[in-house]
C-alpha positions in Angstrom: 0.0 0.0 0.0 1.3 3.4 -1.0 -0.3 6.7 0.2 0.0 9.5 -2.4 -0.9 12.8 -0.8 -1.6 15.7 -3.2 -0.8 19.3 -2.5 -2.9 21.1 -5.2 -1.6 24.6 -4.9 1.0 26.4 -7.0 2.4 29.9 -6.9 1.9 30.4 -10.6 0.5 28.6 -13.6 3.2 27.2 -16.0 2.5 27.7 -19.6 2.3 23.9 -20.4 0.6 22.4 -17.4 -3.0 21.3 -17.2 -2.8 19.4 -13.9 -5.4 19.9 -11.1 -3.8 22.9 -9.4 -4.9 26.2 -7.9 -3.1 29.5 -7.7 -4.7 31.2 -4.7 -3.7 34.3 -2.7 -3.7 32.5 0.7 -4.1 28.9 1.7 -5.6 28.0 5.1 -2.8 25.5 5.6 -4.0 24.3 9.0 -7.4 23.4 7.5 -5.8 21.6 4.5 -3.4 19.8 6.8 -6.2 18.6 9.1 -8.1 17.3 6.0 -5.1 15.5 4.5 -4.5 13.8 7.9 -8.2 12.8 8.3 -8.5 11.5 4.7 -5.3 9.5 5.0 -6.5 7.9 8.2 -9.9 7.1 6.7 -8.7 5.6 3.4 -5.9 3.6 5.1 -8.5 2.1 7.4 -10.8 1.4 4.5 -8.0 -0.4 2.6 -6.8 -2.3 5.7 -3.3 -2.0 4.3 -1.0 -3.6 6.9 2.3 -2.1 5.8 3.1 1.0 3.7 5.9 0.5 1.2 6.3 4.2 0.1 4.7 7.6 0.5 4.7 10.1 -2.4 3.8 13.8 -2.0 2.8 15.1 -5.4 1.0 18.2 -6.7 0.6 21.0 -7.5 3.7 22.0 -5.7 4.0 20.1 -2.4 7.3 21.9 -1.5 5.0 24.9 -0.9 3.4 23.0 2.0 5.2 23.5 5.3 7.4 20.7 6.7 4.9 20.7 9.6 2.2 19.6 7.2 4.4 16.8 5.7 5.2 15.6 9.2 1.6 15.5 10.3 0.6 13.4 7.2 3.4 11.0 7.8 2.4 10.7 11.5 -1.2 9.9 10.4 0.1 7.3 8.0 2.3 5.7 10.6 -0.6 5.7 13.1 -3.0 4.0 10.7 -0.6 1.4 9.2 2.9 0.1 9.7 5.4 2.6 8.2 8.8 0.8 8.2 11.8 2.9 9.1 13.3 2.5 5.6 10.1 3.2 3.6 10.7 5.6 0.7 9.1 9.0 1.3 9.4 11.2 -1.8 8.5 14.9 -2.1 8.2 16.7 -5.4 9.8 20.1 -5.2 10.1 23.1 -7.4 13.5 24.9 -7.5 11.9 28.1 -6.4 10.6 26.6 -3.2 13.6 24.4 -2.4 16.1 26.5 -0.3 18.5 24.5 1.9 16.8 25.3 5.2 13.4 24.4 3.8 14.7 21.1 2.4 16.3 20.4 5.7 12.9 20.9 7.3 11.4 18.3 4.9 14.2 15.9 5.8 13.5 16.4 9.5 9.8 15.7 8.8 10.6 12.3 7.4 11.1 12.9 3.7 14.1 10.8 2.4 13.9 11.2 -1.4 13.4 14.4 -3.4 12.2 14.8 -7.0 13.0 18.2 -8.4 11.1 19.8 -11.3 14.1 21.2 -13.1 12.5 20.9 -16.6 15.4 22.8 -18.2 18.7 24.4 -17.4 18.3 27.1 -20.1 16.9 30.4 -19.1 15.2 31.1 -22.4 13.5 27.6 -22.3 12.4 28.2 -18.7 10.8 31.5 -19.7 9.0 29.8 -22.6 7.7 27.2 -20.1 6.5 29.9 -17.8 8.6 28.5 -15.0 9.2 30.5 -11.8 12.8 29.6 -11.5 16.0 30.4 -13.3 18.7 27.9 -14.4 21.0 29.2 -11.6 18.2 28.6 -9.0 17.7 25.1 -10.4 21.4 24.3 -10.0 21.4 25.6 -6.4 18.3 23.6 -5.5 19.7 20.4 -6.9 23.1 20.9 -5.1 21.2 21.6 -1.8 19.1 18.5 -2.4 22.0 16.2 -3.1 23.7 17.4 0.1 20.7 16.5 2.1 19.5 13.4 0.1 22.6 11.9 -1.3 21.9 9.2 -3.8 18.2 9.9 -3.5 17.7 13.0 -5.6 15.8 12.9 -8.9 15.5 15.5 -11.6 12.7 16.0 -14.2 13.6 17.2 -17.6 11.4 18.2 -20.5 12.2 17.7 -24.2 10.4 18.6 -27.5 10.0 22.3 -26.7 8.9 24.4 -29.6 12.0 25.4 -31.5 14.3 23.1 -29.5 17.0 21.4 -31.6 18.3 17.9 -31.0 21.8 19.4 -30.3 20.4 21.9 -27.7 18.6 19.0 -26.0 21.7 16.8 -25.9 23.7 19.7 -24.4 21.0 20.4 -21.8 20.9 16.8 -20.8 24.7 16.7 -20.5 24.6 19.7 -18.2 21.9 18.2 -16.1 23.9 15.0 -15.7 26.8 17.1 -14.4 24.5 18.2 -11.7 22.6 15.0 -10.7 23.4 11.5 -11.8 21.2 9.5 -9.3 17.8 9.4 -11.0 16.5 11.2 -14.1 12.9 11.4 -15.4 12.5 12.5 -19.0 9.1 13.8 -20.3 8.2 14.8 -23.8 6.4 18.1 -23.7 2.7 17.5 -24.6 0.7 20.5 -25.9 -2.4 20.2 -23.7 -5.6 21.9 -24.8 -6.3 25.0 -22.8 -2.7 25.8 -22.0 -0.9 29.0 -23.0 1.8 27.1 -24.9 -0.7 25.1 -26.9 -2.4 28.3 -27.9 0.9 29.9 -29.1 1.7 26.8 -31.2 -1.8 26.5 -32.7 -1.8 30.2 -33.4 1.4 29.9 -35.3 3.6 32.1 -33.1 5.6 29.0 -32.0 6.7 26.0 -34.2 5.4 22.5 -33.3 8.3 20.0 -33.1 8.1 17.3 -35.9 7.3 13.8 -34.8 10.5 12.3 -36.1 12.6 14.9 -34.2 10.8 13.9 -31.0 11.6 10.2 -31.5 15.2 11.2 -32.3 15.5 13.3 -29.1 14.2 10.4 -27.0 16.6 7.9 -28.5 19.5 10.3 -28.2 18.8 10.8 -24.5 18.3 7.0 -23.8 21.6 6.3 -25.5 23.4 9.0 -23.5 22.0 7.9 -20.2 22.7 4.2 -20.8 26.2 5.1 -21.8 26.6 7.1 -18.6 25.7 3.9 -16.6 22.0 4.4 -16.0 19.5 1.6 -15.9 16.6 2.5 -18.2 14.1 0.9 -15.9 10.9 2.5 -17.3 10.0 4.3 -20.5 10.6 7.8 -18.9 12.8 6.8 -15.9 16.5 6.2 -15.5 18.4 5.3 -12.3 22.1 4.8 -11.4 23.7 2.9 -8.6 20.3 1.4 -7.5 18.5 4.7 -7.1 15.3 3.2 -8.6 12.2 4.7 -7.1 10.3 2.1 -5.0 7.1 4.2 -5.5 7.4 4.3 -9.2 8.0 0.6 -9.4 5.1 -0.3 -7.2 2.8 1.8 -9.4 4.0 0.1 -12.6 3.7 -3.3 -10.9 0.0 -2.5 -10.4 0.3 -2.7 -6.6 -2.2 -0.9 -4.4 -2.0 2.9 -3.9 -4.1 5.3 -2.0 -4.7 8.8 -3.4 -5.2 11.4 -0.6 -6.1 15.1 -1.4 -7.9 17.0 -4.1 -8.0 15.2 -7.4 -5.9 12.3 -6.2 -6.2 8.9 -7.9 -6.1 5.6 -6.1 -6.3 1.8 -6.8 -7.1 -0.4 -3.8 -9.4 -3.1 -2.4 -11.7 -1.5 0.3 -11.5 -4.5 2.6 -12.5 -2.3 5.6 -16.1 -2.1 4.2 -16.2 -5.7 3.1 -15.0 -5.0 -0.5 -13.0 -7.8 -2.2 -12.4 -6.2 -5.6 -9.9 -3.6 -6.7 -11.4 -0.2 -7.2 -10.3 2.9 -9.2 -11.0 5.9 -7.0 -10.8 9.7 -7.7 -11.0 12.3 -5.0 -13.0 15.6 -5.5 -10.9 18.0 -7.6 -11.8 21.4 -6.2 -9.9 21.9 -2.9 -12.7 23.8 -1.0 -15.3 21.2 -2.0 -12.9 18.4 -1.1 -12.3 19.9 2.3 -16.1 20.2 3.1 -16.5 16.5 2.1 -13.6 15.4 4.3 -14.9 17.4 7.2 -18.4 15.9 6.8 -17.6 12.2 6.1 -13.9 11.6 6.6 -12.9 11.5 2.9 -13.6 13.2 -0.4 -13.9 10.3 -2.8 -15.9 11.6 -5.7 -15.9 8.5 -8.0 -15.2 4.9 -7.3 -15.4 2.2 -9.9 -15.0 -1.6 -9.3 -12.5 -2.8 -11.9 -13.5 -6.0 -13.8 -10.9 -8.8 -14.0 -10.3 -7.8 -17.6 -9.8 -4.1 -16.7 -7.3 -5.1 -14.1 -5.4 -7.2 -16.6 -5.4 -4.4 -19.1 -3.8 -2.2 -16.4 -1.2 -4.8 -15.5 -0.3 -5.1 -19.1 -0.2 -1.4 -20.0 1.8 -0.5 -16.9 4.1 -3.5 -16.7 5.2 -3.3 -20.3 6.6 0.2 -19.6 9.3 -1.3 -17.4 12.5 -3.2 -18.2 11.3 -6.2 -16.2 7.9 -6.2 -18.1 5.0 -8.3 -16.8 6.4 -11.1 -14.8 4.8 -14.6 -14.8 4.3 -14.2 -11.0 2.5 -10.8 -11.3 0.3 -12.0 -14.2 -0.6 -15.1 -12.2 -1.6 -13.0 -9.2 -4.2 -11.1 -11.3 -5.0 -14.1 -13.7 -4.8 -17.4 -12.0 -6.9 -19.1 -14.7 -5.3 -17.9 -17.9 -1.5 -17.9 -18.2 0.6 -15.4 -20.2 1.3 -18.2 -22.7 -2.3 -19.0 -23.1 -3.1 -15.3 -24.0 0.1 -14.2 -25.9 1.9 -17.4 -26.8 -0.7 -18.3 -29.5 -0.7 -17.0 -33.1 -1.7 -13.3 -33.1 -0.4 -9.8 -32.5 2.1 -10.8 -29.7 3.7 -13.5 -31.9 4.0 -11.0 -34.8 5.6 -8.5 -32.5 8.0 -11.1 -31.2 9.0 -12.0 -34.7 9.6 -8.3 -35.5 11.9 -8.1 -32.5 9.8 -5.7 -30.4 8.5 -8.1 -27.8 9.8 -11.1 -25.7 7.8 -13.8 -24.1 9.7 -16.5 -22.0 9.7 -18.2 -18.6 10.3 -14.8 -17.0 7.3 -13.1 -18.5 6.3 -10.7 -21.3 8.4 -7.6 -21.9 9.5 -5.2 -24.6 12.9 -5.2 -26.2 14.9 -2.0 -26.0 13.6 -1.1 -29.5 10.1 -2.1 -28.6 10.0 0.2 -25.6 10.3 3.3 -27.8 7.3 2.1 -29.8 5.1 0.9 -26.8 2.3 3.3 -27.5 1.8 1.8 -31.0 2.2 -1.8 -29.8 -0.3 -1.7 -26.9 -3.6 -1.5 -28.8 -3.0 -4.7 -30.6 -2.0 -6.5 -27.4 -5.0 -5.2 -25.5 -7.2 -6.5 -28.4 -5.6 -9.9 -28.2 -6.3 -9.9 -24.4 -9.9 -8.9 -24.9 -10.5 -11.8 -27.3 -9.4 -14.3 -24.7 
């Protein structure tokens, strides 16, 4: 079981982001804190999770929450379930709210891993993205983080910015690796409807990057990171010297996670109310409405859907194939005791074709993508999901 508390507030709206976030003049932090604590307790009780493997504070910008709030949520988690001493506790931070004393406060509160939204180390690119920080601030934040969380600091980088060349991207990645070589997450910039950046591209003031350049940028980065000794353990994630994120892996392994806070998503079996099926849950998006619901009934779950056995297997497949270990025989068997991986994918059909083309491997270990197949996963999945549905 993994609690994932969400802090939905940001200081400003980045030009590319359409996450559930709120830029408000003042947050009643004590009230939000009390609600996060109460909801965490309620949902952990509902899930009857015995032991927590990791906690992940996402957002919004959780580094804007005070260390006191983070500590209170962790105490609530430890009070409602077993939180082992070594459990991974990650906080997402923005460089502009990641001064050394603040990060030290988070460490004292129980955070032991930091994920920093660097995005770029180029000031012109940061302005284009509407980020609050400068490249110099990003460098300072990462250095401070690595001092406090040695070997457990991760940086996020974006590629495929309008007008960005492959060379500029490679140089930026090189600079970032000089700064942090524990764990790197790479994300292709997606132009989301309703964002300022998408409007500039569709209006013709900024060029949209061509598809083949995007593929090339991704491949270039993968090759550079693997050459630098990183394990490419998931489509977007790279770790060195064992700095793999427990939280990330448990998510891709389709383990249970508990979303706490406005707009949070969860997947768990509500054993506390007699449930025996895995449910997909979403908490109320709007923070004030969410708070009212938590105050009146202990949690702000807006939508809960029981996942059918087929839907669960679809998730196991779609998430597991993103990783270098793939979908193991053991994990598949846990969700599908009746129908083996071989029975579904070892017969003539899409999976066999993809194996012959060198994109996919099925053996005693399980089903996984080859290195080349990983880059094409989005185009491979629909056929595999169809083959699963036919069984």
